[in-house]
C-alpha positions as CSV (number, residue, x, y, z in Angstrom):
1,M,-1.1,163.3,114.7
2,L,2.2,162.0,115.8
3,R,5.1,162.5,113.4
4,I,7.3,159.4,113.3
5,G,10.8,159.2,111.8
6,I,13.1,156.3,111.1
7,V,16.9,156.6,111.3
8,G,18.6,153.6,109.7
9,C,17.0,152.2,106.5
10,G,18.3,148.6,106.5
11,K,16.3,145.4,106.5
12,I,14.7,145.9,109.9
13,A,13.4,149.3,109.0
14,D,10.9,147.8,106.5
15,S,9.1,146.0,109.3
16,H,9.1,149.1,111.4
17,A,7.6,151.2,108.6
18,A,5.0,148.6,107.8
19,Q,3.7,148.5,111.4
20,I,3.9,152.3,111.8
21,Q,1.5,152.6,108.9
22,R,-0.9,150.2,110.5
23,I,-1.4,152.4,113.5
24,G,-3.9,155.2,113.5
25,G,-3.1,158.7,114.7
26,C,0.4,158.8,113.4
27,E,2.3,159.3,110.1
28,L,5.7,158.2,108.9
29,A,7.0,161.6,108.1
30,G,10.6,161.0,107.1
31,V,13.5,158.6,107.0
32,C,17.2,159.0,107.2
33,D,20.3,156.9,106.3
34,A,23.9,157.8,105.5
35,E,23.5,155.8,102.3
36,P,21.3,157.8,99.9
37,I,20.0,154.8,98.0
38,M,18.9,153.1,101.2
39,A,17.0,156.2,102.4
40,Q,15.5,156.8,99.0
41,Q,14.3,153.2,98.4
42,L,12.7,152.9,101.9
43,A,10.9,156.2,101.3
44,E,9.7,155.0,97.9
45,R,8.5,151.6,99.2
46,F,6.4,153.2,101.8
47,A,5.4,156.4,100.1
48,V,7.2,158.6,102.6
49,S,7.5,162.2,101.3
50,A,10.9,163.0,102.9
51,W,14.2,161.2,103.0
52,H,17.6,162.5,104.2
53,T,21.2,161.4,104.6
54,E,22.2,163.8,107.5
55,L,20.8,163.3,110.9
56,D,20.7,167.0,111.8
57,E,19.0,167.9,108.5
58,F,16.5,165.1,109.1
59,L,15.7,166.3,112.6
60,D,15.4,170.0,111.5
61,A,13.2,169.3,108.4
62,V,11.0,166.5,109.7
63,R,10.7,167.6,113.4
64,P,9.6,164.1,114.5
65,D,7.8,163.5,117.7
66,V,9.2,159.9,117.8
67,V,12.3,158.5,116.2
68,H,12.8,154.8,115.6
69,V,16.6,154.2,115.7
70,T,17.2,151.1,113.6
71,T,20.9,151.5,113.0
72,P,23.6,149.1,114.2
73,P,24.0,149.1,118.0
74,Q,27.3,150.9,118.0
75,S,25.6,154.1,116.9
76,H,22.5,153.9,119.2
77,L,23.9,156.1,122.0
78,P,25.2,159.1,119.9
79,I,22.1,159.0,117.6
80,G,19.8,158.6,120.5
81,L,21.4,161.5,122.4
82,R,21.1,163.8,119.4
83,C,17.5,162.9,118.8
84,L,16.7,163.6,122.5
85,E,18.4,167.0,122.1
86,A,16.0,167.7,119.3
87,G,13.0,166.9,121.5
88,A,12.1,163.5,120.0
89,H,11.0,160.5,122.0
90,L,12.9,157.3,121.1
91,L,12.1,153.7,120.1
92,V,15.5,152.0,119.9
93,E,16.0,148.6,118.2
94,K,17.6,145.8,120.1
95,P,20.1,145.5,121.5
96,F,19.4,148.9,123.1
97,A,23.1,149.8,123.5
98,L,26.5,148.2,123.6
99,D,26.5,147.8,127.4
100,A,24.7,148.7,130.6
101,A,26.7,151.9,131.0
102,D,25.5,153.2,127.6
103,T,22.0,152.0,128.4
104,R,21.9,154.0,131.6
105,A,23.4,157.1,129.9
106,L,20.7,157.1,127.2
107,L,17.8,156.5,129.7
108,D,19.2,159.1,132.1
109,A,19.4,161.7,129.3
110,A,15.8,160.9,128.3
111,T,14.6,161.4,131.9
112,R,16.4,164.7,132.2
113,A,14.8,165.9,129.0
114,G,11.3,164.7,130.1
115,L,11.1,162.4,127.1
116,K,10.2,158.7,126.8
117,V,12.2,155.8,125.5
118,T,11.6,152.2,124.8
119,V,13.4,149.3,123.2
120,G,12.4,147.0,120.3
121,H,11.7,143.9,122.3
122,D,8.7,143.1,120.3
123,G,8.7,139.5,121.4
124,Q,7.4,140.8,124.7
125,F,4.2,141.9,122.9
126,S,3.4,138.9,120.7
127,P,-0.1,137.5,121.2
128,V,1.2,134.6,123.3
129,A,3.4,136.8,125.4
130,R,0.5,139.1,126.1
131,E,-1.7,136.1,127.1
132,M,1.1,134.7,129.4
133,R,1.4,138.1,131.1
134,R,-2.3,138.3,131.7
135,L,-2.3,134.8,133.3
136,V,0.7,135.8,135.5
137,R,-1.0,139.1,136.5
138,E,-4.2,137.2,137.4
139,G,-2.2,134.9,139.7
140,Y,-2.2,131.7,137.8
141,L,1.4,130.8,138.9
142,G,0.2,130.9,142.5
143,G,2.9,133.3,143.6
144,P,6.2,134.8,142.4
145,P,8.1,132.9,139.7
146,V,10.3,130.1,140.9
147,H,12.1,129.2,137.7
148,M,12.2,130.1,134.0
149,D,13.5,128.5,130.8
150,S,14.1,130.7,127.8
151,Y,15.2,129.5,124.3
152,W,16.0,132.0,121.6
153,C,17.7,130.3,118.6
154,Y,19.1,131.6,115.3
155,E,19.2,129.8,112.0
156,L,22.8,129.8,110.7
157,S,22.8,126.5,108.9
158,D,22.9,127.7,105.3
159,P,26.7,127.6,104.4
160,T,26.2,130.3,101.7
161,Y,24.7,132.7,104.2
162,A,27.2,131.8,106.9
163,R,30.2,132.4,104.6
164,A,28.8,135.7,103.4
165,L,28.6,136.9,107.1
166,L,31.8,135.4,108.2
167,A,33.9,136.5,105.2
168,D,33.5,140.2,106.3
169,R,35.6,140.6,109.4
170,H,34.4,144.3,109.6
171,H,30.7,143.4,109.6
172,W,29.1,145.4,112.4
173,A,27.7,142.3,114.1
174,R,31.2,140.8,114.4
175,R,32.4,144.0,116.0
176,L,29.9,143.9,118.9
177,P,31.4,143.0,122.3
178,G,29.4,139.8,122.3
179,G,29.7,139.0,118.6
180,L,26.7,137.5,116.8
181,P,24.8,136.6,120.0
182,H,25.0,140.2,121.1
183,N,22.6,141.1,118.3
184,I,20.1,138.3,119.0
185,I,19.8,137.3,122.6
186,S,18.2,140.4,124.1
187,H,14.8,138.9,123.0
188,G,15.3,135.8,125.1
189,I,17.1,137.6,128.0
190,S,14.4,140.3,128.2
191,K,11.7,137.7,128.9
192,I,13.7,136.6,131.9
193,A,14.5,140.2,133.0
194,E,10.8,141.0,133.2
195,F,10.4,138.6,136.1
196,I,13.7,138.9,137.9
197,R,13.3,141.1,141.0
198,E,16.9,141.8,141.8
199,D,19.0,144.4,140.0
200,S,22.2,142.4,140.0
201,P,21.4,138.7,139.8
202,Q,24.2,136.1,139.6
203,V,25.0,135.1,136.1
204,L,27.0,132.1,134.9
205,A,27.6,131.5,131.2
206,H,29.4,129.1,128.9
207,G,29.9,129.9,125.3
208,F,31.6,128.0,122.5
209,V,32.0,127.8,118.7
210,S,29.8,125.1,117.1
211,P,31.4,122.3,115.0
212,F,29.5,123.8,112.0
213,L,31.4,127.1,112.3
214,R,34.7,125.4,113.1
215,D,34.4,123.5,109.9
216,L,34.0,126.8,108.1
217,G,37.1,128.1,109.8
218,A,35.2,130.6,111.9
219,T,36.8,129.7,115.3
220,D,36.5,133.2,116.6
221,M,32.7,133.5,116.6
222,V,30.8,132.0,119.5
223,D,27.4,130.8,118.3
224,E,26.3,128.6,121.3
225,L,25.5,129.9,124.7
226,R,24.2,128.2,127.9
227,V,23.4,130.6,130.8
228,I,22.2,130.4,134.4
229,V,20.6,133.5,136.0
230,A,19.9,133.3,139.8
231,E,18.6,135.7,142.4
232,E,20.2,135.7,145.8
233,R,17.1,134.3,147.4
234,G,14.5,133.7,144.7
235,A,13.9,132.9,141.1
236,T,16.4,131.1,138.8
237,A,16.4,130.9,135.0
238,Y,18.2,129.0,132.2
239,F,18.8,130.6,128.9
240,T,19.9,128.8,125.7
241,F,21.1,130.4,122.5
242,S,22.0,128.1,119.6
243,T,22.4,128.3,115.9
244,Q,22.6,124.5,115.5
245,M,20.0,122.8,117.7
246,R,16.8,121.5,116.0
247,P,14.1,122.4,116.2
248,S,15.2,126.0,116.3
249,L,13.2,127.2,119.3
250,H,11.7,130.6,120.4
251,Q,10.1,129.5,123.6
252,F,9.7,130.6,127.2
253,T,8.4,128.7,130.2
254,I,7.7,130.2,133.6
255,F,7.1,128.1,136.7
256,G,5.4,129.3,139.9
257,Q,4.5,127.7,143.2
258,R,1.3,126.2,141.9
259,N,1.3,126.2,138.1
260,G,3.4,127.0,135.0
261,I,2.9,128.5,131.6
262,A,4.8,127.6,128.4
263,I,4.6,129.8,125.3
264,D,5.9,129.1,121.8
265,E,6.5,132.1,119.6
266,D,6.8,130.1,116.4
267,K,3.7,128.0,116.9
268,R,1.8,130.8,118.7
269,T,0.7,128.5,121.5
270,V,0.1,129.1,125.2
271,I,0.0,126.0,127.3
272,R,-1.0,126.0,131.0
273,L,1.0,123.6,133.0
274,G,-1.2,122.6,136.0
275,E,-0.5,120.2,138.8
276,G,-0.6,116.6,137.7
277,L,-3.2,114.0,138.9
278,K,-2.3,111.8,141.9
279,S,-3.2,108.5,140.2
280,Y,-2.7,106.4,137.1
281,A,-5.1,108.8,135.4
282,E,-2.1,111.1,135.0
283,H,-0.9,108.9,132.1
284,F,-4.3,109.0,130.3
285,V,-6.1,112.2,131.2
286,Q,-3.2,114.7,131.1
287,P,-2.3,113.9,127.5
288,L,-5.9,114.5,126.5
289,L,-5.9,117.8,128.5
290,F,-2.7,119.0,126.7
291,A,-4.2,117.9,123.4
292,R,-7.3,120.0,124.1
293,Q,-5.1,123.0,124.8
294,Y,-3.2,122.6,121.5
295,V,-6.4,122.3,119.6
296,G,-7.7,125.4,121.3
297,N,-4.6,127.3,120.3
298,A,-5.0,126.1,116.7
299,I,-8.6,127.2,116.5
300,R,-7.7,130.6,117.9
301,N,-4.9,131.1,115.4
302,V,-7.3,130.1,112.5
303,R,-9.9,132.6,113.7
304,R,-7.3,135.3,113.9
305,F,-6.1,134.5,110.4
306,A,-9.7,134.5,109.0
307,R,-10.2,138.0,110.5
308,S,-6.9,139.3,109.0
309,Q,-5.5,139.6,112.5
310,F,-2.7,137.1,112.0
311,H,0.4,139.3,111.4
312,M,4.0,138.1,111.6
313,D,5.1,141.3,113.3
314,D,2.1,141.6,115.6
315,G,4.4,142.2,118.5
316,K,5.9,145.2,116.9
317,Y,2.4,146.7,116.2
318,H,1.4,146.3,119.8
319,L,4.7,147.6,121.2
320,F,4.7,150.6,118.9
321,R,1.0,151.4,119.6
322,A,1.5,151.2,123.4
323,F,4.6,153.5,123.2
324,Y,2.8,156.1,121.1
325,E,-0.1,156.0,123.6
326,A,2.4,156.5,126.4
327,V,3.9,159.5,124.5
328,E,0.5,161.1,123.7
329,N,-1.3,160.5,127.0
330,G,1.5,160.6,129.6
331,L,1.2,156.9,130.4
332,P,4.0,154.6,131.7
333,V,6.3,153.3,128.9
334,P,5.4,149.7,127.8
335,I,8.8,148.3,129.0
336,A,10.1,149.6,132.3
337,Y,13.5,151.2,132.2
338,R,14.6,148.8,135.0
339,E,14.0,145.9,132.6
340,I,15.9,147.5,129.8
341,V,18.9,148.1,132.1
342,L,18.7,144.6,133.6
343,T,18.7,143.0,130.2
344,S,21.8,144.9,129.3
345,H,23.4,144.0,132.7
346,I,22.8,140.3,132.2
347,M,24.2,140.4,128.7
348,D,27.3,142.2,130.0
349,Q,27.8,139.4,132.5
350,I,27.3,136.7,129.9
351,F,29.9,138.2,127.5
352,A,32.3,138.7,130.3
353,H,32.0,135.1,131.4
354,V,32.3,133.8,127.8
355,A,35.4,136.0,127.2
356,A,37.1,134.8,130.4
357,G,36.3,131.2,129.6
358,R,37.7,131.4,126.1
359,S,40.9,133.1,127.4
360,R,41.3,130.3,129.9
361,Y,40.9,127.6,127.4
362,A,43.2,129.3,125.0
363,G,45.9,129.5,127.7
364,E,45.4,125.8,128.5
365,D,45.8,124.9,124.8
366,E,49.0,126.9,124.5
367,R,50.5,125.2,127.6
368,Q,49.6,121.8,126.0
369,D,51.1,122.8,122.6
370,P,54.4,124.7,123.2
371,V,55.2,124.6,119.6
372,R,52.2,126.6,118.7
373,A,52.8,129.0,121.6
């Protein structure tokens, strides 16, 4: 029986606790948070016998086999290192660390200790992502990926919520190197990183503040990103992060030499993009074939719902279960360390490009407006 602990009892910890308790062969043995009320309430909601406010006390008393680190990213490295010292395997919420250097430091420490680590990229284990991966593995693309499109949006259109976030200049999300996107985009970037073969692909990024946030006076918070990722001689990818585009998408499309695959996390659809017909039938037959696929996806989703298999956090369940099996049986971790590092590396490059671009534009504005300068 694996003993599981959670460090960090904020909102995301509830979804972790719920999925942990769905998995057989493990128990949620204790939780920890610096705020007593947070730790106590999480323990009460999920009938956990032990809650603590000090990390060392938690590790000594609970002696967890696996610790889920669900604190703000700034604390992931020191908390992760302390848990590894105590002999615990780690599941670290996204983003894994503040940058690629911290990511490597934590993974290297785990390797030296003979312990396993993974990251909370549960979007990689949703039903549609697992089906896409199966198709790729079976050769549906017809070869290596040629191009990818990844969209990962975030709803920030409610003025009340936006003002609550933006009013606190010390909010941990605002203090991340990449600001708000830093806490969100690893889901979409990791989908690209899974299929990029080079360790240091070229990255070009443009970031800007939406008119919506400008109207609220939040001119310092980038909430729109447009990114190109390119191998030296291979695959390319586009990544889009937006708080304003509608519909708000969580989609990924991968194109090979013969076919492509498009997945939609919100609608839970997997669409095979095959070669078109070489006649006017393309205009009539292909829409029917796409309609058939969408109907098939709908039927599958209804069946899963009827069997009580339709869970909003299904990706977390499958990621957690795969990680626990890796810990217990000495299997490979569900997300390769190389992918974790590459995701962090691409994010570092994105934020460096965005910062440089904003500095350049600021300089141009000052030259055009000497009074303000």
